[in-house]
C-alpha positions as CSV (number, residue, x, y, z in Angstrom):
1,M,-23.1,-29.5,-93.9
2,V,-22.9,-26.0,-95.4
3,L,-20.0,-27.3,-97.1
4,L,-22.0,-30.0,-98.4
5,A,-25.2,-28.1,-99.3
6,G,-22.9,-25.7,-101.2
7,C,-21.2,-28.5,-103.4
8,N,-25.0,-29.6,-104.0
9,T,-25.5,-26.4,-105.6
10,N,-22.6,-26.1,-107.5
11,A,-23.2,-29.5,-109.0
12,M,-27.3,-28.5,-109.4
13,S,-25.9,-25.5,-111.0
14,N,-23.4,-27.2,-113.2
15,D,-26.0,-29.9,-114.6
16,N,-28.6,-27.0,-115.4
17,D,-25.7,-25.0,-117.9
18,A,-25.0,-28.6,-119.5
19,A,-28.4,-28.7,-120.2
20,A,-28.9,-25.2,-121.4
21,A,-25.7,-25.7,-123.6
22,K,-27.2,-28.9,-125.1
23,Q,-30.6,-27.0,-126.0
24,M,-28.5,-24.3,-127.4
25,E,-26.7,-27.0,-129.7
26,D,-29.8,-28.6,-130.8
27,L,-31.1,-25.2,-132.0
28,T,-30.9,-24.5,-135.5
29,K,-31.6,-21.6,-137.7
30,Q,-34.0,-24.5,-139.3
31,D,-36.1,-24.1,-136.2
32,I,-36.2,-20.2,-136.3
33,P,-38.9,-18.7,-138.8
34,A,-36.7,-17.6,-141.6
35,E,-38.1,-13.8,-141.2
36,F,-35.7,-13.8,-138.1
37,F,-32.9,-13.6,-140.0
38,P,-33.8,-11.5,-142.8
39,I,-31.0,-11.8,-145.9
40,D,-29.5,-9.9,-148.8
41,L,-30.6,-11.5,-151.9
42,N,-28.3,-11.1,-155.1
43,V,-30.8,-11.6,-158.9
44,V,-28.8,-12.2,-162.0
45,S,-31.0,-11.6,-165.1
46,I,-29.6,-13.0,-167.7
47,G,-31.2,-13.6,-171.6
48,D,-33.2,-11.5,-174.4
49,S,-35.1,-8.6,-174.7
50,L,-37.8,-9.6,-172.1
51,T,-35.0,-9.6,-169.7
52,Q,-33.9,-6.2,-170.8
53,G,-37.2,-4.8,-170.8
54,V,-38.4,-4.4,-174.4
55,G,-41.6,-3.0,-174.4
56,D,-41.4,-1.4,-171.2
57,T,-42.8,2.0,-171.0
58,T,-40.9,3.1,-168.3
59,E,-37.4,1.4,-169.5
60,S,-36.6,0.6,-165.9
61,G,-36.1,-3.8,-166.7
62,G,-39.2,-5.3,-167.5
63,Y,-40.8,-7.7,-165.4
64,I,-37.6,-6.7,-162.9
65,P,-39.2,-3.6,-161.0
66,Y,-42.5,-5.5,-160.2
67,L,-40.6,-8.4,-159.2
68,E,-38.1,-6.7,-157.1
69,K,-41.3,-4.9,-155.5
70,L,-42.6,-8.4,-154.6
71,L,-39.3,-9.7,-153.1
72,K,-38.7,-6.7,-150.8
73,E,-42.7,-7.3,-149.0
74,H,-41.3,-10.6,-147.9
75,R,-40.6,-11.0,-144.6
76,S,-37.6,-13.2,-145.0
77,I,-35.4,-10.8,-147.5
78,N,-34.0,-7.9,-146.0
79,Y,-32.5,-6.0,-149.3
80,T,-32.7,-7.1,-153.1
81,S,-30.1,-6.4,-155.6
82,F,-30.6,-6.9,-159.3
83,I,-28.0,-6.7,-161.8
84,N,-29.7,-7.4,-165.7
85,Y,-27.5,-8.8,-168.3
86,G,-30.5,-8.9,-171.2
87,V,-29.8,-7.9,-174.4
88,K,-32.4,-7.6,-177.3
89,G,-32.2,-10.2,-180.3
90,N,-30.0,-12.7,-178.3
91,R,-30.2,-16.4,-179.1
92,S,-29.4,-19.1,-177.3
93,N,-26.0,-19.2,-178.9
94,Q,-25.3,-15.4,-178.1
95,L,-26.6,-15.8,-174.2
96,L,-23.8,-19.0,-174.3
97,E,-21.0,-16.2,-175.5
98,R,-22.1,-14.0,-173.0
99,L,-21.5,-15.9,-170.1
100,N,-17.8,-16.1,-170.8
101,M,-17.7,-12.2,-170.2
102,E,-15.7,-11.7,-166.7
103,K,-18.5,-9.5,-165.3
104,V,-21.2,-11.9,-166.1
105,K,-19.1,-14.9,-164.5
106,N,-19.0,-12.8,-161.5
107,A,-21.8,-11.8,-161.1
108,I,-23.7,-15.6,-161.2
109,T,-20.9,-16.4,-159.0
110,A,-21.8,-14.1,-156.5
111,S,-25.8,-14.8,-157.0
112,D,-28.5,-16.2,-155.1
113,L,-30.8,-16.5,-157.9
114,V,-30.7,-16.4,-161.5
115,I,-33.2,-15.7,-163.4
116,I,-33.1,-16.8,-167.3
117,T,-35.4,-15.4,-170.9
118,I,-34.3,-17.2,-173.6
119,G,-35.7,-19.3,-176.5
120,G,-38.2,-16.9,-178.4
121,N,-35.7,-15.2,-180.4
122,D,-34.2,-19.2,-181.8
123,M,-38.0,-19.5,-182.7
124,M,-38.0,-16.5,-184.3
125,K,-35.0,-17.3,-186.5
126,V,-36.9,-20.0,-188.3
127,V,-40.0,-17.6,-188.7
128,R,-37.7,-15.4,-190.5
129,S,-36.1,-17.8,-192.6
130,N,-38.8,-19.9,-193.4
131,F,-41.1,-16.7,-194.1
132,T,-43.1,-18.2,-196.8
133,K,-43.3,-22.3,-196.1
134,L,-43.3,-22.3,-192.4
135,N,-42.8,-26.1,-191.3
136,V,-42.9,-28.2,-188.0
137,A,-39.3,-29.7,-189.3
138,A,-37.5,-26.6,-190.0
139,F,-38.7,-25.6,-185.8
140,E,-37.9,-29.2,-185.1
141,K,-34.7,-29.0,-185.9
142,E,-34.2,-26.0,-184.2
143,Q,-35.7,-26.9,-180.9
144,D,-32.5,-29.3,-180.8
145,I,-30.0,-26.9,-180.9
146,F,-31.6,-24.9,-178.6
147,E,-31.8,-27.6,-176.6
148,D,-28.0,-28.5,-176.5
149,N,-27.1,-24.8,-176.1
150,L,-29.5,-25.2,-172.9
151,N,-28.1,-27.9,-171.5
152,T,-24.9,-26.1,-171.5
153,I,-26.1,-22.9,-170.5
154,L,-27.6,-24.6,-167.4
155,H,-24.0,-26.5,-167.1
156,T,-22.1,-23.1,-167.0
157,I,-24.2,-21.8,-164.6
158,R,-23.8,-24.6,-162.1
159,E,-19.8,-24.5,-162.6
160,Y,-19.7,-20.3,-161.7
161,N,-22.1,-21.2,-159.1
162,P,-24.0,-24.7,-157.6
163,K,-25.6,-23.4,-155.0
164,S,-28.0,-20.3,-156.5
165,T,-31.2,-20.9,-157.5
166,V,-32.3,-20.7,-161.2
167,L,-35.5,-20.1,-162.4
168,L,-36.3,-20.3,-166.3
169,V,-38.8,-18.2,-167.7
170,G,-40.9,-20.5,-170.5
171,L,-41.9,-19.2,-173.9
172,Y,-45.1,-17.5,-174.6
173,N,-46.7,-17.5,-178.3
174,P,-46.2,-13.9,-179.6
175,F,-47.4,-14.9,-183.2
176,L,-51.2,-15.1,-182.3
177,E,-51.6,-11.8,-183.6
178,W,-49.6,-12.3,-186.8
179,F,-50.4,-16.1,-187.7
180,S,-53.5,-16.4,-185.4
181,S,-54.0,-19.0,-188.4
182,I,-51.3,-21.6,-188.5
183,K,-52.2,-23.1,-185.3
184,E,-49.3,-25.6,-185.1
185,L,-47.5,-22.8,-183.9
186,G,-48.9,-23.0,-180.6
187,L,-48.1,-26.8,-180.5
188,I,-44.5,-26.4,-181.5
189,M,-44.5,-23.5,-178.9
190,R,-45.6,-26.0,-175.8
191,Q,-43.0,-28.7,-177.6
192,W,-40.3,-26.2,-176.9
193,N,-41.3,-25.5,-173.3
194,I,-41.7,-29.2,-172.3
195,A,-38.0,-29.7,-173.8
196,S,-36.2,-26.9,-171.9
197,Q,-38.2,-28.4,-168.7
198,Q,-36.8,-31.6,-169.6
199,V,-33.5,-30.3,-169.6
200,L,-33.9,-28.6,-166.7
201,G,-34.9,-31.7,-164.8
202,E,-31.7,-32.9,-165.4
203,Y,-30.0,-30.7,-162.6
204,E,-31.0,-29.9,-159.1
205,N,-32.5,-26.2,-158.0
206,M,-33.6,-25.5,-161.1
207,Y,-36.9,-24.7,-161.4
208,F,-39.7,-23.5,-164.9
209,V,-41.8,-20.5,-165.0
210,K,-44.7,-20.7,-167.1
211,I,-46.2,-17.8,-168.7
212,D,-47.6,-19.0,-172.1
213,D,-51.4,-19.4,-170.5
214,I,-50.6,-15.5,-169.3
215,F,-50.8,-14.5,-172.6
216,E,-53.7,-16.9,-174.0
217,T,-56.2,-16.6,-171.4
218,S,-55.7,-13.1,-170.6
219,E,-58.5,-10.7,-171.7
220,E,-56.1,-8.0,-171.5
221,N,-53.8,-6.5,-174.4
222,L,-50.5,-8.2,-173.0
223,L,-48.2,-7.1,-175.8
224,F,-46.3,-3.7,-177.0
225,T,-47.4,-1.7,-180.0
226,D,-45.2,-4.1,-182.2
227,H,-47.3,-7.7,-180.9
228,F,-44.6,-9.3,-180.0
229,H,-43.0,-7.7,-176.4
230,P,-45.0,-7.9,-173.2
231,N,-46.2,-4.5,-172.2
232,D,-45.8,-2.8,-168.7
233,R,-49.3,-4.9,-167.6
234,G,-47.5,-8.0,-169.5
235,Y,-44.4,-8.0,-167.4
236,E,-46.2,-7.2,-164.1
237,L,-47.9,-10.5,-164.8
238,M,-44.6,-12.4,-165.6
239,A,-43.1,-11.0,-162.5
240,G,-46.3,-12.3,-160.2
241,R,-45.6,-15.7,-162.0
242,I,-42.3,-15.6,-161.4
243,Y,-42.6,-14.7,-158.0
244,Q,-45.5,-17.6,-157.6
245,V,-43.1,-20.1,-158.6
246,L,-40.5,-19.1,-155.7
247,D,-43.2,-18.8,-153.1
248,Q,-44.0,-22.4,-154.1
249,I,-40.6,-23.4,-153.8
250,G,-40.0,-21.7,-150.7
251,I,-38.0,-18.6,-150.1
252,K,-36.7,-20.5,-147.4
253,T,-35.1,-22.9,-150.1
254,V,-33.3,-19.9,-151.5
255,I,-32.0,-18.7,-148.7
256,E,-31.2,-22.2,-147.4
257,N,-29.0,-22.8,-150.9
258,K,-27.3,-19.5,-150.0
259,E,-26.1,-20.7,-146.5
260,N,-25.4,-24.3,-147.0
């Protein structure tokens, strides 16, 4: 009887162990809150003067320090590193060329999040070339070129890194003070943003960050003394909108893309 009892006890113990092992096998990180596994987030910012931070009186990278602060406060993130490849005056074709640089390629390959600002200088090119005779046709022609370049930029990023989350910051109208009487400029700006969203829609895990309304509706002065670039407050609000989009798609989504 003692031997039988011992055998039964062993059998029950083995059954319990098997059940516990099965439960552990079924338990995945998806079932556990993301903050239980805080991660290091690698962010690469590429683009034009809005990424470089022109107009930022602290010269610390425009929207980047504000966004970094917001991300650090998120429970799912342990540490955030930013690499800034913004260059003042860059148009979409110039950004495309810089994507071929080894250091940029390597940074994107290792990134979890890529943030892009581009297109403002493409539009400025039209304004400067047609200053005395601005017309919609000139902007439409340049928009077609911009769309092609943007598509190639996004395709190249995907080739470098199939998993990273990509955010494209939309355009705002910096000409409000200069050409407030030309109402068509606002319409043209919206058309460019719509076109950008359509290009983004062809790729997975790429999102548009709308900022034009921030500058159009705010009662605060959000532009630098050049009346073109954001000032410190403008960059802070930009960062808030970028973070808002990240929060909407879910920081967890970025984390899952990193791990899968």
